[in-house]
mmCIF file of the N, C-alpha and C atoms, coordinates in Angstrom:
data_MODEL
# 
_entry.id   MODEL 
# 
loop_
_atom_site.group_PDB 
_atom_site.id 
_atom_site.type_symbol 
_atom_site.label_atom_id 
_atom_site.label_alt_id 
_atom_site.label_comp_id 
_atom_site.label_asym_id 
_atom_site.label_entity_id 
_atom_site.label_seq_id 
_atom_site.pdbx_PDB_ins_code 
_atom_site.Cartn_x 
_atom_site.Cartn_y 
_atom_site.Cartn_z 
_atom_site.occupancy 
_atom_site.B_iso_or_equiv 
_atom_site.pdbx_formal_charge 
_atom_site.auth_seq_id 
_atom_site.auth_comp_id 
_atom_site.auth_asym_id 
_atom_site.auth_atom_id 
_atom_site.pdbx_PDB_model_num 
ATOM 1   N N  . MET A 1 1  ? 0.405  28.116 13.559 1.00 0.00 ? 1  MET A N  1 
ATOM 2   C CA . MET A 1 1  ? 1.619  27.540 13.007 1.00 0.00 ? 1  MET A CA 1 
ATOM 3   C C  . MET A 1 1  ? 1.238  26.500 11.977 1.00 0.00 ? 1  MET A C  1 
ATOM 4   N N  . ASN A 1 2  ? 1.877  26.567 10.849 1.00 0.00 ? 2  ASN A N  1 
ATOM 5   C CA . ASN A 1 2  ? 1.652  25.602 9.794  1.00 0.00 ? 2  ASN A CA 1 
ATOM 6   C C  . ASN A 1 2  ? 2.395  24.315 10.146 1.00 0.00 ? 2  ASN A C  1 
ATOM 7   N N  . LYS A 1 3  ? 1.667  23.217 10.210 1.00 0.00 ? 3  LYS A N  1 
ATOM 8   C CA . LYS A 1 3  ? 2.277  21.940 10.594 1.00 0.00 ? 3  LYS A CA 1 
ATOM 9   C C  . LYS A 1 3  ? 3.367  21.512 9.621  1.00 0.00 ? 3  LYS A C  1 
ATOM 10  N N  . ASP A 1 4  ? 3.221  21.895 8.353  1.00 0.00 ? 4  ASP A N  1 
ATOM 11  C CA . ASP A 1 4  ? 4.248  21.566 7.366  1.00 0.00 ? 4  ASP A CA 1 
ATOM 12  C C  . ASP A 1 4  ? 5.544  22.312 7.641  1.00 0.00 ? 4  ASP A C  1 
ATOM 13  N N  . THR A 1 5  ? 5.442  23.511 8.227  1.00 0.00 ? 5  THR A N  1 
ATOM 14  C CA . THR A 1 5  ? 6.631  24.291 8.572  1.00 0.00 ? 5  THR A CA 1 
ATOM 15  C C  . THR A 1 5  ? 7.467  23.552 9.605  1.00 0.00 ? 5  THR A C  1 
ATOM 16  N N  . LEU A 1 6  ? 6.816  23.009 10.617 1.00 0.00 ? 6  LEU A N  1 
ATOM 17  C CA . LEU A 1 6  ? 7.538  22.252 11.639 1.00 0.00 ? 6  LEU A CA 1 
ATOM 18  C C  . LEU A 1 6  ? 8.233  21.055 11.008 1.00 0.00 ? 6  LEU A C  1 
ATOM 19  N N  . LYS A 1 7  ? 7.524  20.321 10.188 1.00 0.00 ? 7  LYS A N  1 
ATOM 20  C CA . LYS A 1 7  ? 8.106  19.149 9.541  1.00 0.00 ? 7  LYS A CA 1 
ATOM 21  C C  . LYS A 1 7  ? 9.279  19.544 8.649  1.00 0.00 ? 7  LYS A C  1 
ATOM 22  N N  . GLY A 1 8  ? 9.142  20.641 7.926  1.00 0.00 ? 8  GLY A N  1 
ATOM 23  C CA . GLY A 1 8  ? 10.188 21.092 7.015  1.00 0.00 ? 8  GLY A CA 1 
ATOM 24  C C  . GLY A 1 8  ? 11.438 21.583 7.720  1.00 0.00 ? 8  GLY A C  1 
ATOM 25  N N  . GLN A 1 9  ? 11.282 22.111 8.917  1.00 0.00 ? 9  GLN A N  1 
ATOM 26  C CA . GLN A 1 9  ? 12.415 22.650 9.669  1.00 0.00 ? 9  GLN A CA 1 
ATOM 27  C C  . GLN A 1 9  ? 12.808 21.756 10.844 1.00 0.00 ? 9  GLN A C  1 
ATOM 28  N N  . TRP A 1 10 ? 12.322 20.540 10.864 1.00 0.00 ? 10 TRP A N  1 
ATOM 29  C CA . TRP A 1 10 ? 12.522 19.655 11.997 1.00 0.00 ? 10 TRP A CA 1 
ATOM 30  C C  . TRP A 1 10 ? 13.989 19.441 12.337 1.00 0.00 ? 10 TRP A C  1 
ATOM 31  N N  . GLN A 1 11 ? 14.822 19.217 11.354 1.00 0.00 ? 11 GLN A N  1 
ATOM 32  C CA . GLN A 1 11 ? 16.239 18.961 11.629 1.00 0.00 ? 11 GLN A CA 1 
ATOM 33  C C  . GLN A 1 11 ? 16.898 20.147 12.331 1.00 0.00 ? 11 GLN A C  1 
ATOM 34  N N  . GLN A 1 12 ? 16.546 21.368 11.932 1.00 0.00 ? 12 GLN A N  1 
ATOM 35  C CA . GLN A 1 12 ? 17.112 22.555 12.551 1.00 0.00 ? 12 GLN A CA 1 
ATOM 36  C C  . GLN A 1 12 ? 16.537 22.789 13.943 1.00 0.00 ? 12 GLN A C  1 
ATOM 37  N N  . LEU A 1 13 ? 15.281 22.431 14.149 1.00 0.00 ? 13 LEU A N  1 
ATOM 38  C CA . LEU A 1 13 ? 14.607 22.708 15.414 1.00 0.00 ? 13 LEU A CA 1 
ATOM 39  C C  . LEU A 1 13 ? 14.783 21.626 16.475 1.00 0.00 ? 13 LEU A C  1 
ATOM 40  N N  . LYS A 1 14 ? 15.209 20.464 16.061 1.00 0.00 ? 14 LYS A N  1 
ATOM 41  C CA . LYS A 1 14 ? 15.305 19.338 16.986 1.00 0.00 ? 14 LYS A CA 1 
ATOM 42  C C  . LYS A 1 14 ? 16.148 19.679 18.219 1.00 0.00 ? 14 LYS A C  1 
ATOM 43  N N  . GLY A 1 15 ? 17.249 20.361 18.026 1.00 0.00 ? 15 GLY A N  1 
ATOM 44  C CA . GLY A 1 15 ? 18.116 20.740 19.140 1.00 0.00 ? 15 GLY A CA 1 
ATOM 45  C C  . GLY A 1 15 ? 17.416 21.677 20.116 1.00 0.00 ? 15 GLY A C  1 
ATOM 46  N N  . LYS A 1 16 ? 16.655 22.621 19.581 1.00 0.00 ? 16 LYS A N  1 
ATOM 47  C CA . LYS A 1 16 ? 15.923 23.554 20.435 1.00 0.00 ? 16 LYS A CA 1 
ATOM 48  C C  . LYS A 1 16 ? 14.812 22.843 21.202 1.00 0.00 ? 16 LYS A C  1 
ATOM 49  N N  . VAL A 1 17 ? 14.174 21.890 20.555 1.00 0.00 ? 17 VAL A N  1 
ATOM 50  C CA . VAL A 1 17 ? 13.128 21.104 21.221 1.00 0.00 ? 17 VAL A CA 1 
ATOM 51  C C  . VAL A 1 17 ? 13.758 20.301 22.355 1.00 0.00 ? 17 VAL A C  1 
ATOM 52  N N  . LYS A 1 18 ? 14.926 19.719 22.106 1.00 0.00 ? 18 LYS A N  1 
ATOM 53  C CA . LYS A 1 18 ? 15.626 18.949 23.140 1.00 0.00 ? 18 LYS A CA 1 
ATOM 54  C C  . LYS A 1 18 ? 15.985 19.827 24.333 1.00 0.00 ? 18 LYS A C  1 
ATOM 55  N N  . GLN A 1 19 ? 16.394 21.066 24.066 1.00 0.00 ? 19 GLN A N  1 
ATOM 56  C CA . GLN A 1 19 ? 16.732 21.984 25.153 1.00 0.00 ? 19 GLN A CA 1 
ATOM 57  C C  . GLN A 1 19 ? 15.503 22.325 25.980 1.00 0.00 ? 19 GLN A C  1 
ATOM 58  N N  . LYS A 1 20 ? 14.400 22.589 25.319 1.00 0.00 ? 20 LYS A N  1 
ATOM 59  C CA . LYS A 1 20 ? 13.189 23.010 26.026 1.00 0.00 ? 20 LYS A CA 1 
ATOM 60  C C  . LYS A 1 20 ? 12.542 21.854 26.777 1.00 0.00 ? 20 LYS A C  1 
ATOM 61  N N  . TRP A 1 21 ? 12.477 20.688 26.142 1.00 0.00 ? 21 TRP A N  1 
ATOM 62  C CA . TRP A 1 21 ? 11.829 19.523 26.747 1.00 0.00 ? 21 TRP A CA 1 
ATOM 63  C C  . TRP A 1 21 ? 12.846 18.391 26.867 1.00 0.00 ? 21 TRP A C  1 
ATOM 64  N N  . GLY A 1 22 ? 13.756 18.542 27.811 1.00 0.00 ? 22 GLY A N  1 
ATOM 65  C CA . GLY A 1 22 ? 14.861 17.608 27.994 1.00 0.00 ? 22 GLY A CA 1 
ATOM 66  C C  . GLY A 1 22 ? 14.462 16.205 28.416 1.00 0.00 ? 22 GLY A C  1 
ATOM 67  N N  . GLU A 1 23 ? 13.230 16.038 28.869 1.00 0.00 ? 23 GLU A N  1 
ATOM 68  C CA . GLU A 1 23 ? 12.791 14.702 29.271 1.00 0.00 ? 23 GLU A CA 1 
ATOM 69  C C  . GLU A 1 23 ? 12.390 13.831 28.081 1.00 0.00 ? 23 GLU A C  1 
ATOM 70  N N  . LEU A 1 24 ? 12.325 14.421 26.901 1.00 0.00 ? 24 LEU A N  1 
ATOM 71  C CA . LEU A 1 24 ? 12.051 13.627 25.713 1.00 0.00 ? 24 LEU A CA 1 
ATOM 72  C C  . LEU A 1 24 ? 13.305 12.830 25.370 1.00 0.00 ? 24 LEU A C  1 
ATOM 73  N N  . THR A 1 25 ? 13.129 11.583 25.050 1.00 0.00 ? 25 THR A N  1 
ATOM 74  C CA . THR A 1 25 ? 14.262 10.693 24.790 1.00 0.00 ? 25 THR A CA 1 
ATOM 75  C C  . THR A 1 25 ? 14.636 10.692 23.305 1.00 0.00 ? 25 THR A C  1 
ATOM 76  N N  . ASP A 1 26 ? 15.811 10.143 23.016 1.00 0.00 ? 26 ASP A N  1 
ATOM 77  C CA . ASP A 1 26 ? 16.219 10.005 21.616 1.00 0.00 ? 26 ASP A CA 1 
ATOM 78  C C  . ASP A 1 26 ? 15.229 9.123  20.864 1.00 0.00 ? 26 ASP A C  1 
ATOM 79  N N  . ASP A 1 27 ? 14.698 8.110  21.545 1.00 0.00 ? 27 ASP A N  1 
ATOM 80  C CA . ASP A 1 27 ? 13.688 7.247  20.934 1.00 0.00 ? 27 ASP A CA 1 
ATOM 81  C C  . ASP A 1 27 ? 12.439 8.061  20.571 1.00 0.00 ? 27 ASP A C  1 
ATOM 82  N N  . ASP A 1 28 ? 12.042 8.962  21.469 1.00 0.00 ? 28 ASP A N  1 
ATOM 83  C CA . ASP A 1 28 ? 10.903 9.845  21.176 1.00 0.00 ? 28 ASP A CA 1 
ATOM 84  C C  . ASP A 1 28 ? 11.177 10.647 19.914 1.00 0.00 ? 28 ASP A C  1 
ATOM 85  N N  . PHE A 1 29 ? 12.373 11.204 19.829 1.00 0.00 ? 29 PHE A N  1 
ATOM 86  C CA . PHE A 1 29 ? 12.716 12.050 18.684 1.00 0.00 ? 29 PHE A CA 1 
ATOM 87  C C  . PHE A 1 29 ? 12.742 11.262 17.386 1.00 0.00 ? 29 PHE A C  1 
ATOM 88  N N  . SER A 1 30 ? 13.162 10.018 17.444 1.00 0.00 ? 30 SER A N  1 
ATOM 89  C CA . SER A 1 30 ? 13.188 9.222  16.223 1.00 0.00 ? 30 SER A CA 1 
ATOM 90  C C  . SER A 1 30 ? 11.781 8.942  15.713 1.00 0.00 ? 30 SER A C  1 
ATOM 91  N N  . LYS A 1 31 ? 10.814 8.943  16.607 1.00 0.00 ? 31 LYS A N  1 
ATOM 92  C CA . LYS A 1 31 ? 9.420  8.693  16.215 1.00 0.00 ? 31 LYS A CA 1 
ATOM 93  C C  . LYS A 1 31 ? 8.673  9.969  15.839 1.00 0.00 ? 31 LYS A C  1 
ATOM 94  N N  . LEU A 1 32 ? 9.117  11.115 16.345 1.00 0.00 ? 32 LEU A N  1 
ATOM 95  C CA . LEU A 1 32 ? 8.395  12.367 16.113 1.00 0.00 ? 32 LEU A CA 1 
ATOM 96  C C  . LEU A 1 32 ? 8.444  12.816 14.662 1.00 0.00 ? 32 LEU A C  1 
ATOM 97  N N  . ASP A 1 33 ? 9.622  12.848 14.087 1.00 0.00 ? 33 ASP A N  1 
ATOM 98  C CA . ASP A 1 33 ? 9.830  13.236 12.692 1.00 0.00 ? 33 ASP A CA 1 
ATOM 99  C C  . ASP A 1 33 ? 9.096  14.514 12.308 1.00 0.00 ? 33 ASP A C  1 
ATOM 100 N N  . GLY A 1 34 ? 9.093  15.493 13.209 1.00 0.00 ? 34 GLY A N  1 
ATOM 101 C CA . GLY A 1 34 ? 8.513  16.787 12.886 1.00 0.00 ? 34 GLY A CA 1 
ATOM 102 C C  . GLY A 1 34 ? 7.006  16.863 12.943 1.00 0.00 ? 34 GLY A C  1 
ATOM 103 N N  . SER A 1 35 ? 6.368  15.860 13.506 1.00 0.00 ? 35 SER A N  1 
ATOM 104 C CA . SER A 1 35 ? 4.911  15.860 13.587 1.00 0.00 ? 35 SER A CA 1 
ATOM 105 C C  . SER A 1 35 ? 4.436  16.675 14.789 1.00 0.00 ? 35 SER A C  1 
ATOM 106 N N  . HIS A 1 36 ? 3.646  17.692 14.525 1.00 0.00 ? 36 HIS A N  1 
ATOM 107 C CA . HIS A 1 36 ? 3.093  18.535 15.587 1.00 0.00 ? 36 HIS A CA 1 
ATOM 108 C C  . HIS A 1 36 ? 2.282  17.695 16.574 1.00 0.00 ? 36 HIS A C  1 
ATOM 109 N N  . ASP A 1 37 ? 1.410  16.861 16.065 1.00 0.00 ? 37 ASP A N  1 
ATOM 110 C CA . ASP A 1 37 ? 0.544  16.062 16.932 1.00 0.00 ? 37 ASP A CA 1 
ATOM 111 C C  . ASP A 1 37 ? 1.339  15.075 17.782 1.00 0.00 ? 37 ASP A C  1 
ATOM 112 N N  . GLU A 1 38 ? 2.346  14.466 17.194 1.00 0.00 ? 38 GLU A N  1 
ATOM 113 C CA . GLU A 1 38 ? 3.188  13.524 17.950 1.00 0.00 ? 38 GLU A CA 1 
ATOM 114 C C  . GLU A 1 38 ? 3.978  14.259 19.032 1.00 0.00 ? 38 GLU A C  1 
ATOM 115 N N  . LEU A 1 39 ? 4.507  15.424 18.694 1.00 0.00 ? 39 LEU A N  1 
ATOM 116 C CA . LEU A 1 39 ? 5.251  16.214 19.670 1.00 0.00 ? 39 LEU A CA 1 
ATOM 117 C C  . LEU A 1 39 ? 4.341  16.623 20.821 1.00 0.00 ? 39 LEU A C  1 
ATOM 118 N N  . LEU A 1 40 ? 3.163  17.070 20.497 1.00 0.00 ? 40 LEU A N  1 
ATOM 119 C CA . LEU A 1 40 ? 2.183  17.444 21.512 1.00 0.00 ? 40 LEU A CA 1 
ATOM 120 C C  . LEU A 1 40 ? 1.898  16.262 22.445 1.00 0.00 ? 40 LEU A C  1 
ATOM 121 N N  . GLY A 1 41 ? 1.691  15.102 21.866 1.00 0.00 ? 41 GLY A N  1 
ATOM 122 C CA . GLY A 1 41 ? 1.416  13.902 22.658 1.00 0.00 ? 41 GLY A CA 1 
ATOM 123 C C  . GLY A 1 41 ? 2.576  13.510 23.555 1.00 0.00 ? 41 GLY A C  1 
ATOM 124 N N  . LYS A 1 42 ? 3.787  13.589 23.043 1.00 0.00 ? 42 LYS A N  1 
ATOM 125 C CA . LYS A 1 42 ? 4.967  13.226 23.833 1.00 0.00 ? 42 LYS A CA 1 
ATOM 126 C C  . LYS A 1 42 ? 5.206  14.203 24.979 1.00 0.00 ? 42 LYS A C  1 
ATOM 127 N N  . ILE A 1 43 ? 4.958  15.481 24.729 1.00 0.00 ? 43 ILE A N  1 
ATOM 128 C CA . ILE A 1 43 ? 5.091  16.474 25.801 1.00 0.00 ? 43 ILE A CA 1 
ATOM 129 C C  . ILE A 1 43 ? 4.078  16.170 26.898 1.00 0.00 ? 43 ILE A C  1 
ATOM 130 N N  . ARG A 1 44 ? 2.867  15.855 26.497 1.00 0.00 ? 44 ARG A N  1 
ATOM 131 C CA . ARG A 1 44 ? 1.832  15.514 27.487 1.00 0.00 ? 44 ARG A CA 1 
ATOM 132 C C  . ARG A 1 44 ? 2.233  14.270 28.272 1.00 0.00 ? 44 ARG A C  1 
ATOM 133 N N  . GLU A 1 45 ? 2.724  13.278 27.588 1.00 0.00 ? 45 GLU A N  1 
ATOM 134 C CA . GLU A 1 45 ? 3.094  12.012 28.224 1.00 0.00 ? 45 GLU A CA 1 
ATOM 135 C C  . GLU A 1 45 ? 4.263  12.189 29.197 1.00 0.00 ? 45 GLU A C  1 
ATOM 136 N N  . ARG A 1 46 ? 5.320  12.841 28.762 1.00 0.00 ? 46 ARG A N  1 
ATOM 137 C CA . ARG A 1 46 ? 6.530  12.967 29.578 1.00 0.00 ? 46 ARG A CA 1 
ATOM 138 C C  . ARG A 1 46 ? 6.375  13.944 30.738 1.00 0.00 ? 46 ARG A C  1 
ATOM 139 N N  . TYR A 1 47 ? 5.588  15.004 30.534 1.00 0.00 ? 47 TYR A N  1 
ATOM 140 C CA . TYR A 1 47 ? 5.482  16.053 31.546 1.00 0.00 ? 47 TYR A CA 1 
ATOM 141 C C  . TYR A 1 47 ? 4.167  16.029 32.319 1.00 0.00 ? 47 TYR A C  1 
ATOM 142 N N  . GLY A 1 48 ? 3.243  15.179 31.913 1.00 0.00 ? 48 GLY A N  1 
ATOM 143 C CA . GLY A 1 48 ? 1.971  15.084 32.602 1.00 0.00 ? 48 GLY A CA 1 
ATOM 144 C C  . GLY A 1 48 ? 1.080  16.298 32.402 1.00 0.00 ? 48 GLY A C  1 
ATOM 145 N N  . TYR A 1 49 ? 1.308  17.035 31.329 1.00 0.00 ? 49 TYR A N  1 
ATOM 146 C CA . TYR A 1 49 ? 0.501  18.219 31.038 1.00 0.00 ? 49 TYR A CA 1 
ATOM 147 C C  . TYR A 1 49 ? -0.853 17.794 30.471 1.00 0.00 ? 49 TYR A C  1 
ATOM 148 N N  . ASP A 1 50 ? -1.877 18.601 30.750 1.00 0.00 ? 50 ASP A N  1 
ATOM 149 C CA . ASP A 1 50 ? -3.137 18.388 30.056 1.00 0.00 ? 50 ASP A CA 1 
ATOM 150 C C  . ASP A 1 50 ? -2.987 18.980 28.650 1.00 0.00 ? 50 ASP A C  1 
ATOM 151 N N  . LYS A 1 51 ? -3.958 18.711 27.796 1.00 0.00 ? 51 LYS A N  1 
ATOM 152 C CA . LYS A 1 51 ? -3.852 19.137 26.400 1.00 0.00 ? 51 LYS A CA 1 
ATOM 153 C C  . LYS A 1 51 ? -3.703 20.653 26.277 1.00 0.00 ? 51 LYS A C  1 
ATOM 154 N N  . GLU A 1 52 ? -4.455 21.381 27.077 1.00 0.00 ? 52 GLU A N  1 
ATOM 155 C CA . GLU A 1 52 ? -4.414 22.844 27.011 1.00 0.00 ? 52 GLU A CA 1 
ATOM 156 C C  . GLU A 1 52 ? -3.028 23.383 27.347 1.00 0.00 ? 52 GLU A C  1 
ATOM 157 N N  . ARG A 1 53 ? -2.421 22.851 28.398 1.00 0.00 ? 53 ARG A N  1 
ATOM 158 C CA . ARG A 1 53 ? -1.090 23.335 28.786 1.00 0.00 ? 53 ARG A CA 1 
ATOM 159 C C  . ARG A 1 53 ? -0.040 22.970 27.737 1.00 0.00 ? 53 ARG A C  1 
ATOM 160 N N  . ALA A 1 54 ? -0.114 21.760 27.221 1.00 0.00 ? 54 ALA A N  1 
ATOM 161 C CA . ALA A 1 54 ? 0.847  21.346 26.201 1.00 0.00 ? 54 ALA A CA 1 
ATOM 162 C C  . ALA A 1 54 ? 0.723  22.216 24.959 1.00 0.00 ? 54 ALA A C  1 
ATOM 163 N N  . GLU A 1 55 ? -0.501 22.528 24.558 1.00 0.00 ? 55 GLU A N  1 
ATOM 164 C CA . GLU A 1 55 ? -0.703 23.385 23.393 1.00 0.00 ? 55 GLU A CA 1 
ATOM 165 C C  . GLU A 1 55 ? -0.168 24.791 23.654 1.00 0.00 ? 55 GLU A C  1 
ATOM 166 N N  . LYS A 1 56 ? -0.368 25.297 24.860 1.00 0.00 ? 56 LYS A N  1 
ATOM 167 C CA . LYS A 1 56 ? 0.142  26.617 25.225 1.00 0.00 ? 56 LYS A CA 1 
ATOM 168 C C  . LYS A 1 56 ? 1.673  26.637 25.178 1.00 0.00 ? 56 LYS A C  1 
ATOM 169 N N  . GLU A 1 57 ? 2.293  25.585 25.709 1.00 0.00 ? 57 GLU A N  1 
ATOM 170 C CA . GLU A 1 57 ? 3.756  25.486 25.691 1.00 0.00 ? 57 GLU A CA 1 
ATOM 171 C C  . GLU A 1 57 ? 4.276  25.446 24.252 1.00 0.00 ? 57 GLU A C  1 
ATOM 172 N N  . LEU A 1 58 ? 3.624  24.647 23.407 1.00 0.00 ? 58 LEU A N  1 
ATOM 173 C CA . LEU A 1 58 ? 4.058  24.554 22.010 1.00 0.00 ? 58 LEU A CA 1 
ATOM 174 C C  . LEU A 1 58 ? 3.861  25.884 21.284 1.00 0.00 ? 58 LEU A C  1 
ATOM 175 N N  . LYS A 1 59 ? 2.751  26.530 21.520 1.00 0.00 ? 59 LYS A N  1 
ATOM 176 C CA . LYS A 1 59 ? 2.502  27.820 20.876 1.00 0.00 ? 59 LYS A CA 1 
ATOM 177 C C  . LYS A 1 59 ? 3.585  28.825 21.259 1.00 0.00 ? 59 LYS A C  1 
ATOM 178 N N  . SER A 1 60 ? 3.950  28.828 22.525 1.00 0.00 ? 60 SER A N  1 
ATOM 179 C CA . SER A 1 60 ? 5.011  29.720 23.000 1.00 0.00 ? 60 SER A CA 1 
ATOM 180 C C  . SER A 1 60 ? 6.335  29.372 22.327 1.00 0.00 ? 60 SER A C  1 
ATOM 181 N N  . PHE A 1 61 ? 6.637  28.089 22.211 1.00 0.00 ? 61 PHE A N  1 
ATOM 182 C CA . PHE A 1 61 ? 7.861  27.633 21.559 1.00 0.00 ? 61 PHE A CA 1 
ATOM 183 C C  . PHE A 1 61 ? 7.885  28.081 20.099 1.00 0.00 ? 61 PHE A C  1 
ATOM 184 N N  . TYR A 1 62 ? 6.762  27.913 19.403 1.00 0.00 ? 62 TYR A N  1 
ATOM 185 C CA . TYR A 1 62 ? 6.686  28.326 18.004 1.00 0.00 ? 62 TYR A CA 1 
ATOM 186 C C  . TYR A 1 62 ? 6.933  29.825 17.869 1.00 0.00 ? 62 TYR A C  1 
ATOM 187 N N  . LYS A 1 63 ? 6.331  30.586 18.758 1.00 0.00 ? 63 LYS A N  1 
ATOM 188 C CA . LYS A 1 63 ? 6.493  32.039 18.718 1.00 0.00 ? 63 LYS A CA 1 
ATOM 189 C C  . LYS A 1 63 ? 7.950  32.431 18.957 1.00 0.00 ? 63 LYS A C  1 
ATOM 190 N N  . GLU A 1 64 ? 8.590  31.804 19.956 1.00 0.00 ? 64 GLU A N  1 
ATOM 191 C CA . GLU A 1 64 ? 9.991  32.088 20.261 1.00 0.00 ? 64 GLU A CA 1 
ATOM 192 C C  . GLU A 1 64 ? 10.907 31.778 19.091 1.00 0.00 ? 64 GLU A C  1 
ATOM 193 N N  . ASN A 1 65 ? 10.504 30.832 18.258 1.00 0.00 ? 65 ASN A N  1 
ATOM 194 C CA . ASN A 1 65 ? 11.341 30.385 17.149 1.00 0.00 ? 65 ASN A CA 1 
ATOM 195 C C  . ASN A 1 65 ? 10.798 30.829 15.777 1.00 0.00 ? 65 ASN A C  1 
ATOM 196 N N  . ASP A 1 66 ? 9.958  31.856 15.796 1.00 0.00 ? 66 ASP A N  1 
ATOM 197 C CA . ASP A 1 66 ? 9.420  32.458 14.573 1.00 0.00 ? 66 ASP A CA 1 
ATOM 198 C C  . ASP A 1 66 ? 8.753  31.446 13.643 1.00 0.00 ? 66 ASP A C  1 
ATOM 199 N N  . LEU A 1 67 ? 7.953  30.573 14.224 1.00 0.00 ? 67 LEU A N  1 
ATOM 200 C CA . LEU A 1 67 ? 7.242  29.569 13.429 1.00 0.00 ? 67 LEU A CA 1 
ATOM 201 C C  . LEU A 1 67 ? 5.755  29.849 13.320 1.00 0.00 ? 67 LEU A C  1 
ATOM 202 N N  . GLU A 1 68 ? 5.301  30.973 13.794 1.00 0.00 ? 68 GLU A N  1 
ATOM 203 C CA . GLU A 1 68 ? 3.870  31.287 13.741 1.00 0.00 ? 68 GLU A CA 1 
ATOM 204 C C  . GLU A 1 68 ? 3.484  31.764 12.376 1.00 0.00 ? 68 GLU A C  1 
# 
């Protein structure tokens, strides 16, 4: 997934991200601003995932939303 694609489509994808990872707060979203690395970190922090699991979850999300 191209990191610029996520940033470019962030406004459209924000709702889908909120649905998938509901434990992320509005404050988290205001700081993410479409950053792949920040999103990965927040998923790890909120859900207690290790890096590998968080990356797998994000990859699956990207695939589901045609971002690969």
